[in-house]
N, C-alpha and C positions, 0 to 999 in steps of 0.2 A: 209350238211351244218354245219359248226362249228360256235359256238357262244362263245363270251368272254364277261364277264360283270365285270366292276370295276367302282369305284367312285374315282374321283380325282378333285382337284381344278386346274383350268387353271391358269398359271402364264404368264403374258405378252402375252396372246393369244396363248400359247403353251400348248398342252396336251401331257404329257409324258406317254408312255406306260410302265406299271410296269414291272420289270425285270422277274417276274414269267411268263410273256407272251413274252419272248424273241424270240419265234418262229415267232412272227409277225414283228420283226424288218426288215426294208427294203423290205416289201411286199406291193403289191397293195391291198388296202382294201376299203371297203365302211364303212363310219362312220355314225352312227345314234346318235344324241344327244338328250337326254330327260332331261329336267330340272324340278324337282319337286318344284313348287312354293307354292301351297296352300295345304299343307297336313292337313287333318282333324284331329282334336284332339278328340278322342273318350272318354276322361276321364269323360265327363258329362253323358254318358250312361252306363258306366261300372257297372255291377252288377244289372242292372235294367231288364234284360231279364230273364224270367223264362220259362224253357222247361216243357211242359206238354205232356206226352206220353212216349213210350218206345224207347229210343235212339238207341238201338241195332236193333230193328225191322226197324226203319227208315233207318239206314245205310244199312241194307240188301236190302231194297226196292230200294234204290238209286243204289246199286251195280248191282241189277238185271236189271236195265234200260240199262246198257251198253250192 
C-alpha cells in the first residue's frame, strides 16, 4: 500500500493534488480527511519534566522488548 501525505487549504470545496504527486492524477483513490482542530499547546509544561535514571539503559531495555 502506498501512502501520500500533504496539507492543503480547500478552495471552493476543491482540493488540488500537489504537482509532486502527479502520479495520482486521473487515478481512482480513497481519500481520508483529518482536520486538526484542537492542538494542545505544550508551552506550559516545557522544561518541567526531569529525568531520573540512566537514559541509555532505558533505551536498551525498550529495544530488547521488540
